[in-house]
C-alpha positions in Angstrom: 25.9 -25.5 -76.8 24.4 -28.5 -74.8 22.8 -28.1 -71.4 25.6 -30.3 -69.8 28.4 -28.1 -71.2 26.7 -25.0 -69.9 26.5 -26.5 -66.4 30.2 -27.5 -66.6 31.2 -24.0 -67.7 29.1 -22.3 -65.0 30.5 -24.5 -62.3 34.1 -23.9 -63.3 33.5 -20.2 -63.4 31.8 -20.1 -60.0 34.8 -21.9 -58.4 37.4 -19.6 -59.8 35.4 -16.4 -59.2 35.5 -17.3 -55.6 39.3 -17.4 -55.5 39.8 -13.6 -55.0 37.5 -13.7 -52.0 39.6 -16.5 -50.5 42.7 -14.3 -50.8 41.1 -11.8 -48.5 40.7 -14.2 -45.6 42.6 -13.4 -42.5 45.4 -15.9 -41.5 44.4 -18.8 -39.3 45.4 -18.6 -35.7 47.8 -21.2 -34.3 44.8 -23.1 -33.0 43.1 -23.1 -36.4 46.3 -24.4 -38.1 46.1 -27.6 -36.1 44.4 -30.6 -37.6 40.7 -29.9 -38.1 38.5 -32.0 -35.7 35.1 -33.6 -36.2 32.1 -32.2 -34.4 31.4 -35.7 -33.0 34.5 -37.8 -33.0 37.6 -35.7 -32.3 40.0 -38.6 -31.8 39.2 -41.0 -34.6 41.3 -41.7 -37.7 40.9 -39.2 -40.5 40.0 -40.4 -44.1 39.3 -38.5 -47.3 38.1 -41.0 -49.9 34.5 -41.5 -48.6 33.5 -37.9 -48.9 36.5 -36.2 -50.8 37.2 -34.1 -47.8 38.8 -34.8 -44.4 36.4 -36.9 -42.3 36.6 -39.1 -39.2 35.9 -42.7 -39.9 32.9 -42.8 -37.6 31.4 -39.8 -39.3 31.1 -41.6 -42.6 27.8 -43.3 -43.6 29.8 -45.7 -45.8 31.8 -48.6 -44.6 35.5 -47.7 -44.8 38.7 -49.7 -44.3 42.2 -48.2 -43.9 45.5 -49.8 -44.6 48.0 -47.8 -42.5 51.8 -47.9 -41.9 51.5 -50.7 -39.4 49.6 -52.8 -41.8 52.2 -52.2 -44.6 54.9 -53.3 -42.2 53.0 -56.4 -41.0 51.6 -57.9 -44.3 54.0 -59.7 -46.7 52.8 -58.4 -50.1 54.3 -58.2 -53.6 52.3 -55.2 -54.6 50.0 -52.5 -53.2 46.7 -54.3 -53.9 47.8 -57.5 -52.3 47.8 -55.6 -49.0 44.0 -55.7 -49.1 43.4 -59.4 -49.1 43.0 -59.7 -45.3 40.4 -56.9 -44.9 36.6 -57.4 -44.6 34.5 -57.5 -47.7 37.5 -57.8 -50.0 38.7 -60.8 -51.9 41.9 -60.8 -54.1 42.0 -63.0 -57.2 45.6 -63.9 -58.0 47.4 -66.3 -60.3 50.5 -66.4 -58.1 52.5 -64.3 -55.7 53.5 -61.9 -58.4 51.3 -60.6 -61.2 47.7 -59.7 -61.2 45.9 -58.9 -57.9 42.3 -58.3 -59.0 40.1 -56.9 -56.3 36.5 -57.9 -55.6 34.6 -55.7 -53.1 31.4 -57.5 -51.9 31.6 -59.8 -54.9 32.0 -57.0 -57.5 35.3 -56.3 -59.3 35.9 -57.7 -62.7 39.7 -56.8 -62.9 39.1 -53.3 -61.6 36.4 -52.6 -64.2 33.7 -52.3 -61.5 35.9 -50.8 -58.8 37.3 -47.3 -58.9 41.1 -47.6 -58.3 42.8 -44.3 -57.6 46.3 -43.0 -56.8 46.0 -39.8 -54.8 42.6 -39.3 -56.3 43.7 -39.9 -59.9 41.7 -42.7 -61.6 43.9 -45.6 -62.9 42.2 -47.1 -66.0 43.2 -48.7 -69.3 41.5 -46.7 -72.0 40.2 -49.5 -74.3 39.0 -52.0 -71.7 38.4 -49.9 -68.6 40.3 -52.4 -66.5 43.1 -51.8 -64.0 46.5 -53.5 -64.6 46.8 -54.4 -60.9 50.4 -55.6 -60.8 51.6 -52.1 -61.9 51.2 -50.8 -58.3 54.4 -51.6 -56.4 54.7 -50.9 -52.7 57.6 -48.4 -53.3 55.7 -45.2 -52.5 52.6 -46.3 -50.6 51.8 -44.4 -47.4 48.3 -45.8 -46.8 45.3 -47.2 -48.7 41.6 -46.2 -48.1 38.8 -48.5 -49.2 35.2 -47.5 -49.5 33.0 -50.7 -49.6 29.8 -50.2 -51.5 28.6 -48.1 -54.5 30.3 -44.6 -54.6 29.4 -43.3 -58.1 27.9 -40.0 -56.8 31.5 -38.8 -56.2 33.6 -41.1 -58.4 31.4 -41.9 -61.4 31.6 -44.9 -63.6 33.4 -47.9 -62.3 32.6 -47.1 -58.6 29.9 -49.8 -58.8 31.3 -51.9 -56.0 33.5 -49.4 -54.2 36.7 -47.3 -54.3 40.4 -48.1 -53.6 42.5 -45.0 -53.1 46.3 -45.5 -52.9 47.8 -42.6 -51.1 51.5 -41.9 -51.7 54.3 -40.9 -49.3 55.8 -37.4 -48.9 58.8 -37.0 -46.5 58.6 -35.1 -43.2 62.4 -35.1 -42.6 64.7 -32.8 -44.5 66.1 -35.8 -46.3 65.0 -39.5 -46.5 66.9 -42.2 -48.2 66.5 -46.0 -48.0 67.4 -49.1 -49.9 65.7 -52.5 -49.6 66.9 -55.8 -51.1 65.6 -59.3 -50.7 65.9 -62.8 -52.1 63.5 -65.7 -51.7 61.9 -68.9 -53.0 61.4 -69.4 -56.8 64.5 -67.2 -57.3 62.6 -64.1 -56.3 64.6 -60.9 -56.2 63.4 -57.5 -55.1 65.2 -54.2 -55.0 63.8 -50.8 -54.0 65.5 -47.4 -53.7 63.7 -44.4 -52.3 64.8 -40.8 -51.8 63.0 -37.6 -50.8 63.4 -34.3 -49.1 61.4 -31.7 -47.3 63.0 -28.3 -48.0 60.3 -26.1 -46.5 58.1 -25.0 -49.3 59.5 -27.6 -51.7 59.1 -31.4 -51.1 59.9 -34.3 -53.4 60.0 -38.1 -53.4 61.3 -40.5 -56.0 61.4 -44.3 -56.1 63.0 -47.0 -58.2 61.7 -50.6 -57.9 62.7 -53.9 -59.6 61.1 -57.3 -58.9 61.6 -60.6 -60.7 60.7 -64.2 -60.0 60.6 -67.6 -61.8 57.2 -68.2 -60.3 55.9 -71.2 -58.4 54.9 -73.1 -61.6 56.6 -73.7 -64.9 55.9 -70.8 -67.3 54.9 -68.5 -64.4 57.8 -66.0 -64.4 57.6 -62.3 -63.7 59.7 -59.2 -64.2 58.7 -55.6 -63.4 60.5 -52.2 -63.2 58.8 -49.1 -61.8 59.7 -45.5 -61.4 57.6 -42.9 -59.5 58.1 -39.3 -58.6 56.3 -36.5 -56.9 57.1 -32.8 -56.4 55.0 -30.6 -54.2 55.4 -26.8 -53.7 53.7 -25.0 -50.7 53.0 -21.7 -52.4 51.4 -20.2 -49.2 50.2 -21.6 -45.9 46.9 -22.5 -47.6 47.9 -23.1 -51.2 50.0 -25.9 -52.8 50.7 -27.4 -56.1 52.0 -30.9 -57.0 53.3 -32.8 -60.0 53.3 -36.6 -60.0 54.4 -39.2 -62.4 54.6 -43.0 -62.7 56.1 -45.4 -65.2 56.0 -49.2 -65.1 57.4 -51.8 -67.6 57.0 -55.5 -67.0 56.4 -59.0 -68.4 54.2 -61.6 -66.7 54.0 -65.2 -67.8 50.8 -67.0 -67.1 50.9 -70.8 -66.7 47.2 -71.1 -67.2 44.4 -72.8 -65.2 44.7 -76.4 -64.0 42.4 -77.7 -66.7 44.0 -75.7 -69.6 47.7 -75.2 -69.0 49.5 -72.6 -71.2 53.0 -72.6 -72.6 55.0 -69.5 -73.3 51.9 -67.3 -72.7 53.0 -63.8 -71.7 51.8 -60.2 -71.4 54.1 -57.2 -71.8 52.7 -54.1 -70.1 54.0 -50.5 -70.2 51.9 -48.2 -68.0 52.4 -44.6 -67.2 50.6 -41.6 -65.6 51.2 -38.0 -64.9 49.0 -35.5 -63.0 49.0 -31.9 -61.8 47.1 -30.7 -58.8 46.4 -27.3 -57.4 44.7 -27.1 -53.9 43.7 -24.3 -51.7 42.6 -25.1 -48.1 41.0 -22.5 -45.9 39.1 -22.7 -42.7 35.8 -22.2 -44.5 36.5 -23.1 -48.1 38.5 -25.6 -50.2 39.3 -25.7 -53.9 40.9 -28.5 -55.8 41.9 -28.7 -59.5 43.5 -31.9 -60.8 44.5 -32.7 -64.4 45.8 -36.1 -65.4 46.8 -38.5 -68.2 47.1 -42.3 -68.1 48.7 -44.1 -71.0 49.8 -47.6 -71.9 51.4 -49.9 -74.5 50.5 -53.6 -74.4 51.9 -56.5 -76.3 50.8 -60.1 -75.7 52.1 -63.5 -77.0 48.7 -64.2 -78.6 49.3 -61.2 -81.0 47.5 -58.5 -79.2 49.2 -55.1 -79.6 47.7 -51.8 -78.5 48.2 -48.3 -77.1 45.6 -46.5 -74.9 45.1 -43.3 -73.0 42.8 -41.6 -70.5 42.9 -37.8 -70.3 40.9 -36.2 -67.5 40.4 -33.7 -64.9 38.3 -32.8 -61.8 37.5 -29.5 -60.2 36.0 -29.4 -56.7 34.8 -26.6 -54.4 33.9 -27.2 -50.7 32.2 -24.6 -48.5 31.8 -24.7 -44.7 30.4 -21.2 -44.4 27.1 -22.4 -43.0 27.4 -23.6 -39.4 27.5 -27.4 -39.1 27.2 -27.8 -42.8 29.6 -28.9 -45.5 28.7 -28.5 -49.2 30.9 -29.9 -52.0 30.3 -29.0 -55.7 32.4 -30.6 -58.4 32.8 -31.4 -62.1 34.9 -33.9 -63.9 35.6 -35.1 -67.4 37.4 -38.0 -69.1 38.5 -38.8 -72.7 39.1 -42.5 -73.2 40.7 -44.0 -76.3 43.2 -46.2 -77.9 44.4 -48.0 -81.0 44.8 -51.7 -81.8 47.6 -52.7 -84.3 46.4 -56.2 -84.8 42.9 -57.9 -84.9 40.7 -56.0 -84.4 42.6 -53.3 -86.1 41.4 -49.7 -85.5 41.2 -46.8 -83.1 38.3 -45.8 -80.9 37.4 -43.0 -78.5 34.7 -41.8 -76.2 34.2 -39.0 -73.6 32.4 -38.5 -70.3 31.5 -35.3 -68.4 29.7 -35.0 -65.0 28.7 -32.5 -62.4 28.0 -33.5 -58.8 27.2 -32.2 -55.4 27.2 -33.6 -51.9 25.9 -31.9 -48.8 26.4 -32.9 -45.1 24.7 -31.3 -42.1 25.3 -32.0 -38.4 22.1 -31.8 -36.4 22.0 -31.5 -32.6 25.6 -32.9 -32.4 24.0 -36.3 -32.7 22.9 -36.7 -36.3 25.0 -36.4 -39.5 22.7 -36.2 -42.6 24.1 -36.3 -46.1 22.8 -36.3 -49.6 24.0 -35.8 -53.1 23.6 -36.5 -56.8 25.8 -36.9 -59.9 24.6 -36.1 -63.4 26.9 -38.0 -65.7 26.9 -37.8 -69.5 28.6 -40.4 -71.7 29.1 -39.6 -75.4 27.8 -43.0 -76.4 24.7 -43.6 -74.4 23.7 -40.3 -72.8 22.8 -39.2 -69.3 23.0 -41.3 -66.1 21.8 -40.0 -62.6 23.4 -41.4 -59.4 21.9 -40.2 -56.1 23.2 -40.7 -52.5 21.6 -40.5 -49.1 23.4 -41.1 -45.8 22.8 -41.0 -42.1 25.0 -41.3 -39.0 23.6 -41.3 -35.4 25.8 -40.9 -32.4 23.9 -42.9 -29.7 26.4 -42.1 -27.0 30.2 -41.6 -26.6 30.9 -45.2 -27.6 28.2 -46.2 -30.0 27.3 -44.9 -33.4 24.8 -46.2 -36.0 25.0 -45.5 -39.8 23.0 -46.2 -42.9 23.3 -45.3 -46.6 21.5 -45.7 -49.9 23.7 -45.3 -53.0 23.3 -45.9 -56.7 26.4 -47.1 -58.6 26.9 -47.6 -62.3 29.5 -48.7 -64.9 29.5 -47.4 -68.4 30.0 -49.8 -71.3 33.6 -49.8 -72.4 35.1 -49.4 -75.9 35.9 -53.1 -76.2 32.3 -54.0 -75.4 30.8 -51.6 -77.8 33.1 -51.6 -80.9 36.1 -53.8 -80.9 35.4 -57.5 -81.3 32.7 -59.5 -83.2 30.9 -59.8 -79.8 30.6 -56.0 -79.6 27.2 -54.6 -79.1 26.4 -50.9 -79.7 23.1 -51.1 -77.8 24.5 -51.8 -74.4 23.2 -49.8 -71.4 25.2 -49.0 -68.2 25.4 -51.6 -65.5 23.6 -50.3 -62.4 23.4 -51.3 -58.8 21.5 -49.9 -55.8 23.3 -50.4 -52.5 21.3 -50.4 -49.2 23.4 -50.6 -46.1 23.2 -50.3 -42.3 26.1 -50.5 -39.8 27.3 -49.8 -36.4 30.5 -49.1 -34.4 30.8 -49.9 -30.7 33.7 -49.0 -28.5 33.5 -52.0 -26.1 36.5 -50.8 -24.1 39.2 -48.2 -24.5 41.3 -50.9 -26.2 38.6 -52.8 -28.0 36.4 -51.7 -31.0 33.7 -53.6 -32.8 32.3 -52.6 -36.2 29.6 -54.3 -38.3 27.6 -53.8 -41.5 24.8 -55.5 -43.4 24.2 -54.6 -47.1 21.7 -55.5 -49.8 22.7 -54.8 -53.4 20.2 -55.0 -56.3 21.8 -54.8 -59.7 20.6 -54.7 -63.3 22.0 -54.7 -66.8 25.1 -56.7 -65.9 27.3 -56.8 -69.1 28.3 -60.4 -69.9 29.1 -62.3 -73.0 26.1 -64.5 -73.7 24.8 -66.7 -76.5 23.2 -64.5 -79.2 19.6 -65.5 -79.9 20.0 -64.0 -83.4 23.4 -65.0 -84.7 25.8 -64.1 -86.1 27.8 -63.6 -84.0 27.1 -66.7 -81.8 28.2 -64.9 -78.7 27.7 -61.2 -77.9 28.1 -58.8 -75.0 24.6 -58.3 -73.5 22.9 -56.7 -70.6 21.9 -60.0 -68.8 19.3 -58.8 -66.3 19.1 -58.4 -62.6 21.2 -59.8 -59.7 21.1 -59.6 -55.9 24.1 -59.7 -53.6 23.7 -59.4 -49.8 26.0 -60.0 -46.9 27.6 -58.8 -43.7 31.0 -57.7 -42.5 32.3 -57.6 -38.9 35.6 -56.2 -37.5 37.0 -56.6 -34.0 40.2 -54.5 -33.4 42.1 -54.8 -30.1 45.0 -52.9 -28.7 45.9 -55.5 -26.1 48.9 -53.6 -24.8 51.0 -50.7 -26.1 53.1 -53.2 -28.1 50.5 -55.9 -28.9 47.5 -55.6 -31.2 45.1 -58.0 -32.9 42.5 -57.8 -35.7 39.6 -60.2 -36.5 37.5 -59.7 -39.6 34.6 -61.9 -40.8 33.0 -61.5 -44.3 29.7 -63.2 -45.4 28.5 -63.0 -49.0 25.4 -64.4 -50.6 25.8 -63.8 -54.3 22.6 -65.7 -55.3 23.3 -67.8 -58.4 26.5 -65.9 -59.3 28.8 -67.9 -57.1 31.7 -68.2 -59.6 34.9 -67.1 -57.8 33.0 -65.4 -54.9 33.6 -67.1 -51.5 30.6 -67.2 -49.2 32.6 -67.0 -46.0 36.0 -65.5 -45.2 37.7 -65.2 -41.8 40.9 -63.1 -41.3 43.0 -62.8 -38.2 46.1 -60.7 -37.6 48.4 -60.5 -34.5 51.2 -58.0 -34.1 54.0 -57.7 -31.6 56.5 -54.8 -31.3 59.3 -55.2 -28.7 62.0 -52.5 -28.9 63.9 -53.5 -32.0 61.9 -56.6 -32.8 58.7 -56.8 -34.8 56.5 -59.9 -35.5 53.2 -60.4 -37.3 50.9 -63.2 -38.2 48.2 -63.1 -40.9 45.7 -66.0 -41.1 42.9 -66.5 -43.5 40.2 -69.1 -43.8 38.0 -69.3 -46.9 35.0 -71.7 -47.4 31.8 -72.0 -49.4 33.8 -71.4 -52.6 33.0 -72.4 -56.2 34.5 -72.2 -59.7 31.0 -72.1 -61.3 27.8 -70.3 -61.0 24.8 -71.9 -59.3 27.1 -73.4 -56.6 28.8 -75.8 -59.1 32.4 -77.0 -59.3 33.0 -76.7 -55.5 36.6 -75.7 -54.6 38.2 -77.0 -51.3 38.1 -74.7 -48.3 41.5 -73.5 -47.4 43.5 -72.0 -44.5 46.6 -69.9 -45.0 49.0 -68.5 -42.5 51.6 -65.8 -43.3 54.2 -64.1 -41.1 56.7 -61.3 -41.2 59.6 -60.8 -38.7 62.0 -57.9 -38.6 64.8 -56.8 -36.4 66.6 -53.4 -36.3 70.4 -54.1 -35.9 70.9 -50.3 -35.7 69.1 -47.1 -36.5 70.3 -47.5 -40.1 70.0 -51.3 -40.7 67.1 -53.7 -40.5 66.8 -57.4 -41.5 63.4 -59.1 -42.2 62.0 -62.5 -43.0 58.7 -63.0 -44.8 57.1 -66.5 -44.7 54.0 -67.2 -46.8 51.7 -70.3 -46.4 53.6 -71.5 -43.3 51.6 -74.8 -43.1 52.4 -75.6 -46.8 48.7 -75.8 -47.7 47.5 -76.7 -51.2 44.8 -74.4 -52.3 43.3 -72.9 -55.5 41.8 -69.6 -56.5 39.4 -69.0 -59.4 40.6 -66.1 -61.7 38.6 -64.6 -64.5 40.9 -63.5 -67.4 39.7 -62.7 -70.9 40.3 -65.5 -73.4 41.6 -69.0 -72.6 43.3 -68.1 -69.3 40.2 -68.0 -67.1 39.9 -70.9 -64.6 41.3 -72.4 -61.3 44.9 -71.6 -60.5 47.0 -73.4 -57.9 48.6 -71.1 -55.3 52.2 -71.2 -54.1 52.9 -73.5 -51.2 55.4 -72.5 -48.5 57.8 -69.8 -49.6 60.3 -67.5 -47.9 61.8 -64.1 -48.5 64.8 -62.8 -46.7 66.0 -59.2 -47.0 67.7 -56.1 -45.6 66.7 -52.4 -45.4 69.3 -49.7 -45.2 68.2 -46.3 -44.0 70.0 -42.9 -44.1 
């Protein structure tokens, strides 16, 4: 038995041997049952993705963004990942209003291959290519989204090279919740969504049905997608719960192609599904989580591609707070990735990954938060990878905090890069990046907060298709050497009045010579007004220093885009809304990287409207 397997078995046994001890704990007092508070920041928003446990935003050494319920109401978006395009450090590469919404965090993304995309902590990956099919995430069940900007492989392993996106789903608080939303808009766009859930004490459930279709803003740019989600949760005891969650998506997206290479009748059929089971026990001093999951897909494209894929995995995690001012998390996870191609290249492929990790955090003198951790990650194809983490938060005073972190991120070579095509290369090594970051948060006034961060990322072994010095083949996947990205992000958030708020985000990125599709400057502004039954929002974005080629070649025009959403409650059961995108009717382009002939510059939709109603129980 290998050393890694022994470590995994010992860790699993240690967690479950602790369970009988948990059962002997006395019941929490009423005060203990309330939301746990941070030692330093008792009133800040709570997040879980940055550390895998509940943590106040200002207690995180990483830079974190949160999309909350107000953001979801304010931002016109066709799927969950489009909600992120106005946040700092994030750029969304789209071919239109519907379809793919590929996320770059600090210039790193590659269609979700270098970003860990999660749903309630479950990784969402395509087994053969390691990518994320981004338009299979409708808005139907989204409660909030947490984004960690910067390498996070110590907790989330391969793919968390540039950061983490965790989509967190809704569970009802009322005994029964039911609503139906329907809308119609430009380009013959039709959207229908039905949601129903209940909270019956120990048992809660939530189910959604979603259908969206559009002719698209260009010829041969249509879209049709159907989604079903469901989640059932059982509160076994006050501290112990289990949940079962599923998702199924079926859709077809036509791609009209880039401006310099238009495509005709080019389409992709995607079926994506997932199911996961979770067991969690939360005590005052200890937490245990066990999650098992399966992702699966069936893809057919007009160019002849036909495949099925799967990812089977699980994670077990134990967190202890038994030492004063200290939190220790131990965990292990595994994945089995595979699939089959029915056309060229015909065959089936598989690989597996296992890892153990720990992260420790200590609060010193109620001023300092020190954290450190490491992941030992084994891939069946290339062996062992080590990913460490160090973090520091310093509370200067009640309104000012400073933070810093050093993380290593990595991405394992995927099956398509190692085996599947003539360009495959069995000698590939993992992509690696070191992320060095400092940041601050300043409460300028009770209603005004400023946050900023500067980062420096040094990467190596970037996997790209390059000319083979010893053909054949003439082109091959290769580790192409080092790269350096650096930049800064600033956020100004204002609660001007109880019913008025504003957000201002600035993003600066210097990607060195790798400028293709990575804007150098992005400015985002949001204004929101809530007045009794009326709600209005504006979302503005300005992008400049933008290129369709590396080495700052093929400059793309700077652009300004303004979107708005208005809604009015006619009664407690009926709401009407109007979404307006690109109000100034600007012509602008986005560079999108898609395998094959579809990569290039895509024109975005000009002014378009969407009018709808929402009926609530």
